[in-house]
N, C-alpha and C positions, 0 to 999 in steps of 0.2 A: 603368551597367547592372549591373555585378557587385555593387555595393553594394546595389542594390535587391533583387537575388536573395538576397543574404545576409540582408538585413533581413526578407525574406519567410520565409526558412528559420528565422530566429530566432523570429519571431512564431508560426510554425506549431509549432515545438518547444515554445515556452512554452504555447501552447494545449493541446497534447497532454499536457504535464507537469501543467498545472492539472486537466485532465480525469482523468488517472490518479491524481493526488493525492486528488481528491475520492472516487474509487472506493476507494482504499486507506484513507482516513479512515473510510469506511462499514464496510469490512471489519474494521478494527481495532476500531471501536466495538462490533461484534458480539461480540468476544472479551474486551473489557475488563469487569471486574466493576463492577457498579453501586455507587456510593457511595465509590469509591476515586479519589483524586486521580490524574490522568494527566498526564504531561508535555505541554507545549503543542507542541513541535516534532515534526514527523512522524518525523524520524530517531530521536528519543528514544522516541517511542511504539513504533516498530518494535523497538528494542532491548528495551524493557520487555515486549513481548508475544511475543518470539521463542520462548520455551519453550512457551507455550500453543499457538502456531500450529504448532510442530513436532509437538506431541502430536496435534493434529487431523489433520495431514497423514499422520503415521504410522498413525493409526487408520483413516483413509480408505483408505490403501494396503493395509492389512491386510484390511479389509472387501472391497475390490475383488478381492484375491487369493483370498478364500474363495468368491466367487461366480463 
């Protein structure tokens, strides 16, 4: 019984990770310049786009504070 519950939790965790990875892939794609080669792994894509994403977040925070 315990193994069945653990398997269910693992399957649920994998499904959630797959769903979030898809959303993250879409978000990263919106900030990656066209025509530029991008790394294939999600972790490498996150590292490569970190500066751009930080600038967007800071800009959004600044805009929110002004309104």
